[in-house]
C-alpha positions in Angstrom: 153.2 75.1 83.6 154.1 71.7 82.1 157.6 72.9 81.3 158.4 73.1 85.1 157.9 69.4 85.5 160.1 68.2 82.5 163.5 66.7 83.1 166.4 68.8 82.0 169.6 70.4 83.2 167.8 73.4 84.5 165.4 71.5 86.7 167.9 68.9 88.1 166.2 65.9 86.4 167.6 62.3 86.8 167.2 61.4 83.1 166.7 57.7 82.7 167.5 56.6 86.3 164.8 54.1 87.7 162.5 55.1 90.5 162.1 52.9 93.6 159.4 52.9 96.2 160.4 53.0 99.8 159.3 49.4 100.3 161.2 48.2 97.2 164.4 49.9 98.3 164.0 48.5 101.9 163.4 45.0 100.5 166.5 45.2 98.3 168.7 46.3 101.2 167.2 43.5 103.3 168.0 40.9 100.7 171.6 42.2 100.2 172.3 42.1 104.0 170.8 38.7 104.6 172.5 37.3 101.6 176.0 38.6 102.5 175.7 37.8 106.3 173.6 34.5 106.4 175.2 33.2 109.6 177.8 35.2 111.6 179.5 35.1 115.0 180.0 38.5 116.6 182.2 39.2 119.7 181.3 42.2 121.8 180.0 43.5 125.1 176.4 43.3 126.0 174.6 46.6 126.8 171.0 47.7 127.5 169.3 44.4 128.0 165.4 44.6 127.8 163.0 41.7 128.6 159.4 42.7 127.9 156.4 40.6 128.8 156.3 38.9 125.4 159.4 36.8 126.4 161.6 38.2 123.6 164.9 39.8 124.6 166.4 43.0 123.1 170.0 44.0 123.8 173.0 45.7 122.2 176.4 44.3 121.2 179.0 47.0 121.3 182.7 47.6 121.3 184.7 50.8 121.7 183.6 52.1 118.2 180.2 50.7 117.2 176.9 49.3 118.4 174.7 46.6 116.8 171.1 46.1 117.9 170.4 42.4 118.7 167.2 40.4 119.2 166.5 36.9 120.5 163.0 35.6 120.1 161.2 33.8 123.0 162.0 30.2 121.7 165.7 31.1 121.3 165.9 32.7 124.7 164.6 29.4 126.3 167.4 27.4 124.6 170.3 29.7 125.7 172.8 28.0 128.1 173.9 31.4 129.5 171.5 34.3 130.1 173.1 37.5 128.8 173.6 40.4 131.2 174.7 43.9 130.8 178.5 44.3 130.7 179.1 40.6 129.8 181.6 39.9 127.0 180.1 37.2 124.7 180.3 35.6 121.3 176.8 35.8 119.7 175.8 33.5 116.8 173.0 34.6 114.5 172.0 36.1 111.2 171.9 39.8 110.1 168.6 41.3 108.9 166.9 44.7 108.7 163.9 46.3 110.3 162.3 48.5 107.6 159.9 50.1 110.2 162.9 52.0 111.8 165.4 51.9 108.9 168.0 50.0 110.8 169.9 46.7 110.6 170.0 44.2 113.5 171.3 40.8 114.5 168.9 37.9 115.2 170.9 36.0 117.9 170.3 32.3 118.2 173.0 31.4 120.8 175.3 33.2 123.1 178.5 31.9 124.7 180.8 33.8 127.0 183.9 35.2 125.3 186.1 33.2 127.8 186.3 31.8 131.3 187.8 35.1 132.4 184.6 36.9 131.4 182.4 34.4 133.3 184.7 34.6 136.4 184.6 38.4 136.3 180.8 38.4 136.1 180.6 35.7 138.8 182.8 37.8 141.1 180.8 40.9 140.5 177.6 39.0 141.4 179.2 37.5 144.5 180.2 40.9 145.8 176.7 42.4 145.1 174.9 39.6 146.9 177.5 39.6 149.8 176.9 43.3 150.2 173.2 42.5 150.8 174.2 40.2 153.7 173.0 37.0 152.0 176.3 35.2 152.9 176.6 36.4 156.5 177.5 33.7 159.0 174.8 35.0 161.4 172.1 33.9 158.9 173.2 30.3 158.8 171.1 27.7 160.8 172.5 24.7 162.6 171.7 21.3 161.0 169.5 18.8 163.0 171.4 16.0 164.5 169.1 13.2 163.3 166.5 14.5 160.7 163.4 12.4 160.2 162.8 13.6 156.6 165.5 14.7 154.1 164.5 16.6 151.0 166.9 16.2 148.0 166.8 18.7 145.0 168.6 17.0 142.1 168.0 15.2 138.8 166.1 11.9 139.4 168.0 10.1 136.6 171.6 10.8 137.5 174.2 9.0 139.6 173.9 11.7 142.3 170.6 10.6 143.8 171.8 6.9 143.8 175.0 7.9 145.7 173.0 9.9 148.3 170.5 7.1 148.8 173.2 4.4 149.1 175.2 6.5 151.6 172.0 7.2 153.7 171.1 3.5 153.6 174.6 2.5 154.9 174.8 5.2 157.6 171.3 5.7 158.9 168.2 5.0 156.7 165.9 8.0 156.7 162.7 9.0 154.8 163.8 10.9 151.6 161.7 13.2 149.4 163.2 13.8 145.9 162.2 17.0 144.0 163.3 16.4 140.4 164.9 19.4 138.6 167.1 20.1 135.7 170.7 20.5 136.9 172.0 22.4 133.9 170.7 24.5 131.1 168.2 27.4 130.9 165.6 25.6 133.1 168.1 24.8 135.9 167.9 28.0 137.9 164.1 28.5 138.0 163.4 24.9 138.8 166.0 24.7 141.6 164.7 27.9 143.2 161.1 26.7 142.9 162.1 23.3 144.5 163.7 25.0 147.5 160.7 27.3 148.0 158.3 24.3 147.5 159.9 22.3 150.3 159.6 25.4 152.6 156.0 25.8 151.6 155.0 22.3 152.9 153.0 22.7 156.1 154.2 20.7 159.2 151.9 17.8 160.1 150.3 17.6 156.6 149.8 14.7 154.2 153.3 15.2 152.8 156.0 15.4 155.6 158.0 18.5 155.8 161.8 18.0 155.4 164.0 18.7 158.4 167.0 19.4 156.1 167.4 20.0 152.3 170.3 18.8 150.1 170.8 20.5 146.7 173.1 18.2 144.8 174.7 17.9 141.4 177.8 16.1 140.0 180.9 17.8 138.7 181.2 19.8 135.4 182.5 22.9 133.8 181.8 26.4 134.9 179.2 26.7 132.2 177.5 23.4 133.3 177.3 24.6 136.9 176.2 28.2 136.0 172.6 27.6 137.0 173.7 27.4 140.6 175.3 30.8 140.3 172.0 32.5 139.3 170.7 35.1 141.6 167.2 33.4 141.9 168.9 30.2 143.3 171.0 32.1 145.8 168.1 34.1 147.1 166.0 31.0 147.5 168.7 29.3 149.4 169.2 32.3 151.7 165.5 32.6 152.4 165.0 28.9 153.2 163.7 28.3 156.7 164.8 24.7 156.5 168.6 24.1 157.0 170.1 23.6 153.5 173.3 21.6 152.5 174.8 22.5 149.1 176.6 19.7 147.3 177.2 21.1 143.8 180.2 19.7 141.8 183.3 18.2 143.1 185.5 19.4 146.0 187.3 22.1 143.9 184.0 23.4 142.4 182.6 26.5 144.1 179.2 28.1 143.2 177.3 31.0 144.8 174.8 28.6 146.4 177.7 27.3 148.5 178.0 30.7 150.2 174.3 31.1 150.8 173.7 27.6 152.1 173.9 26.7 155.8 176.5 24.0 155.1 178.7 23.2 152.1 179.6 19.6 151.2 182.5 18.8 148.8 180.5 16.0 147.1 176.9 14.7 147.1 178.1 11.7 149.0 179.7 13.9 151.7 176.3 15.8 151.9 174.6 12.5 152.9 177.3 11.9 155.5 176.9 15.4 156.9 173.1 15.0 157.1 173.0 11.8 159.3 175.3 10.1 161.7 176.4 6.5 161.5 173.8 4.2 163.1 176.3 1.6 164.3 178.4 4.3 165.9 175.3 5.6 167.7 174.4 2.1 168.9 178.0 1.5 170.1 177.9 4.8 171.8 174.6 4.1 173.4 175.8 0.8 174.7 178.8 2.5 176.2 176.6 5.2 177.8 174.4 2.4 179.2 177.3 0.6 180.8 178.6 3.9 182.3 175.1 4.7 183.6 174.9 1.3 185.3 178.3 1.7 186.9 177.5 5.2 188.0 174.2 4.1 189.6 175.9 1.2 191.5 178.7 3.4 192.7 176.3 6.2 193.7 174.1 3.9 195.7 177.1 2.4 197.5 178.5 5.8 198.4 175.1 7.1 199.6 174.6 3.9 201.7 178.0 4.4 203.4 177.2 8.0 204.0 173.9 7.1 205.6 175.5 4.6 207.9 178.1 7.2 208.9 175.4 9.7 209.7 173.4 7.1 211.6 176.3 6.4 214.0 176.4 10.1 214.9 172.7 10.2 216.0 171.7 9.6 219.7 169.8 6.5 220.9 166.1 6.3 220.5 165.5 5.6 224.2 167.3 8.7 225.2 165.1 10.8 222.9 161.8 9.5 224.2 162.4 9.0 228.0 161.8 12.7 228.9 158.6 12.8 226.9 157.3 9.6 228.5 158.0 11.0 232.0 156.1 14.2 231.3 153.2 12.2 229.9 152.9 10.1 233.0 153.0 13.2 235.2 150.3 15.0 233.3 148.0 11.9 233.1 148.2 11.5 236.9 147.1 15.1 237.4 144.4 15.0 234.8 141.7 13.3 237.0 141.8 15.8 239.9 141.9 18.8 237.5 138.8 17.6 235.7 136.9 17.2 239.0 137.9 20.7 240.2 136.9 22.2 236.9 133.4 20.5 236.9 132.7 21.7 240.5 133.7 25.3 239.6 131.4 25.3 236.5 128.5 23.9 238.5 128.8 26.6 241.2 128.8 29.3 238.6 125.7 27.9 237.0 123.9 27.8 240.3 124.7 31.4 240.9 123.2 32.4 237.6 120.1 30.2 237.9 119.1 31.3 241.4 117.4 34.6 240.4 115.4 33.0 237.6 111.7 32.5 238.8 108.4 32.1 236.8 107.1 35.4 238.3 109.9 37.3 236.6 108.8 35.9 233.2 105.1 36.8 233.8 106.0 40.4 234.8 108.2 40.8 231.7 105.3 39.5 229.5 102.8 42.0 231.1 105.1 44.9 230.6 105.6 44.0 227.0 101.8 43.7 226.5 101.1 47.2 228.1 103.7 48.7 225.8 102.1 47.1 222.8 98.7 48.4 223.8 100.1 52.0 224.0 101.6 51.6 220.5 98.2 50.5 219.2 96.3 53.5 220.7 99.0 55.9 219.3 98.6 54.4 215.9 94.8 54.8 215.9 95.1 58.5 216.9 97.7 59.1 214.2 95.4 57.5 211.5 92.4 59.5 212.7 94.4 62.8 212.5 95.7 61.9 209.0 92.1 61.1 207.8 90.8 64.4 209.2 93.5 66.4 207.4 92.8 64.6 204.2 89.1 65.4 204.5 89.8 69.0 205.1 92.0 69.2 202.0 89.2 67.5 200.0 86.6 70.0 201.2 88.8 72.9 200.3 89.3 71.5 196.8 85.5 71.0 196.4 84.8 74.6 197.5 87.3 75.9 194.9 85.9 73.6 192.1 82.4 75.1 192.0 83.4 78.7 191.2 86.0 77.5 188.7 83.3 75.5 186.8 81.0 78.6 186.9 83.7 80.8 185.4 84.5 78.2 182.8 80.9 77.9 181.7 80.5 81.7 181.6 83.6 82.2 179.5 82.4 79.4 177.2 79.0 81.1 176.7 80.7 84.4 175.8 83.0 82.7 173.3 79.9 81.0 171.7 78.1 84.3 171.4 81.0 86.0 169.8 81.4 83.1 167.4 77.7 83.2 166.5 77.9 87.0 165.8 81.0 86.5 163.6 79.3 83.7 161.8 76.3 85.9 161.1 78.5 88.6 159.6 80.3 86.1 157.4 76.9 84.7 156.2 75.7 88.2 155.3 78.9 88.9 153.4 78.5 85.5 151.6 74.9 86.4 150.6 75.9 89.8 149.2 79.1 88.8 147.4 77.6 86.9 144.4 75.2 89.7 143.5 77.9 92.3 143.7 80.2 90.1 141.6 77.5 89.6 138.9 76.9 93.4 138.8 80.6 94.1 138.3 80.8 91.5 135.6 77.7 93.0 133.8 79.3 96.4 133.8 82.5 95.1 132.4 80.6 93.1 129.7 78.7 96.3 128.6 82.0 98.2 128.4 83.6 95.5 126.2 80.5 95.5 124.0 80.7 99.2 123.5 84.4 98.9 122.6 83.5 96.1 120.2 80.9 98.2 118.4 83.3 101.2 118.3 86.1 99.2 116.8 83.9 96.9 114.7 83.6 96.6 110.9 80.4 98.7 110.4 81.6 101.6 112.6 84.9 101.7 110.7 82.9 102.2 107.4 80.9 105.0 109.0 84.1 106.8 109.8 84.8 107.1 106.0 86.6 103.9 105.1 85.6 101.6 102.2 86.3 98.0 101.2 87.2 96.9 97.6 85.8 93.5 96.6 87.1 91.4 93.7 86.5 88.1 92.2 88.1 86.1 95.0 87.4 88.4 98.0 88.9 91.6 99.4 91.4 93.3 97.1 94.4 94.7 99.0 96.8 95.7 96.2 96.9 97.5 92.8 98.1 94.4 90.9 95.2 92.4 92.3 92.7 95.2 91.3 94.1 95.3 87.7 93.8 91.5 87.4 90.2 91.4 88.7 87.3 91.2 86.0 85.0 93.3 88.2 85.3 95.3 91.4 82.8 96.4 94.0 83.4 99.2 96.5 81.5 98.8 99.8 80.5 101.8 101.9 78.6 101.9 105.1 75.3 102.4 103.3 75.8 100.0 100.3 78.0 98.8 97.5 79.1 100.3 94.1 80.0 98.0 91.2 82.9 98.9 88.8 83.9 97.0 85.7 82.1 95.2 82.8 78.7 95.3 84.5 76.9 98.6 84.7 77.5 100.5 87.9 74.6 100.2 90.3 74.2 100.9 93.9 73.2 98.0 96.1 72.0 98.5 99.6 72.5 95.6 101.7 73.7 94.7 105.1 77.5 95.0 105.4 79.2 91.7 104.7 82.0 90.6 107.0 85.3 89.8 105.3 86.3 86.1 105.4 87.8 85.1 108.6 86.8 88.3 110.5 84.6 88.4 113.6 83.1 91.9 113.4 86.4 93.8 114.1 89.3 94.9 111.9 91.6 93.5 114.5 
């Protein structure tokens, strides 16, 4: 058997070649790769980007013939100027290493830069088309700017020249209350901070301790495409499109264009121009107001003059006052002259009518009416007494009928109750007799059963069994039930129903004694 495990040509042995463990071989490969490729720059296209909850980023770098797995740890991702996206051509800087757990090599990426402006512009154009297809840039979504806002919210860096230019221009044109939300205007933190600032201004409740802005300005100075890239991020564009407060974008110089310019309600070529768009010139407003006041005074004076002339023209066309009232005065004089005679005639006619109605009224008529009413009332009283008497009589008759029916009913009830009591008494007597006889009968039955059991006990007992021809062999320790126990016993005794017979060293003798019960028995073999 040992020959099978010896090295040799027949068994394919390796001779003196060293043996490595898997971990040793993986460590050696890791040292070789990390030593040869300490810091490399790799150009390729990004594919399969994965961002788990840990904050690390996993992606692939590929070209038309090969793929390299790449990893950026959480701290490295936070320092990246450009966030890699699938399909983007980049130059990645990092170091090569291996991952023994999966037997693969990978690139630890520390920084990523676009492969060129053309790649960034291509990615920017693709993102612009995708967001435009969602309707985020539609003109119908844009809101008009307020003519004279009370509060202006500015999203920019608090330490740059942009905020000073905006405040200086607002102070020159029309001083307004300004709220500054400080953010990073380039780098990895730019996009999330700008998006949070826009949503933060929109989250301020109207009428609260902090005034809600009437317009928002997102501003930044000029720079390269990479410097302005944070304002091309999708999060910033969506926050600008969702803003309920009108938003002015002033990112870069006049020739710089970012995606937030398309999503904002108004684009300003520079931050200073944004301040000019937000508020009018106060002096121009005052001059215009003075001009409007002068025009209003002239219009009022001219209007009053024209209406006064029109009133005078209409007054000349009206008839004289005397001609309008003469006819009415004449009719008044005529009716007042006829009023005295008409009143006297009306009074005489009313008095004559009253006399005609009062003539038939005499005291005798009233007395006759009272007597008639009294006689009618007496008749009603007599009728009422008769009705009450008849009603009482009918009630008495009904009561008598009920009393007459009550006596026989009580008699029948008492009779039925007596019969029920008699039957119950008879039934109770029978039950009492049965109760008296039942114990004696029960005792007699139990006595008979006890006698039968005693006879059975005697029949099946120990003594009766011996009388039927059986015998019991006794040894030194009790009843002997096997041959080996009998051979081992020093002496034996055989018990019959009339005595015992000894066998062994002692002379045999017959003993006559009362049968002895085996240990543990109660007078029965069972």
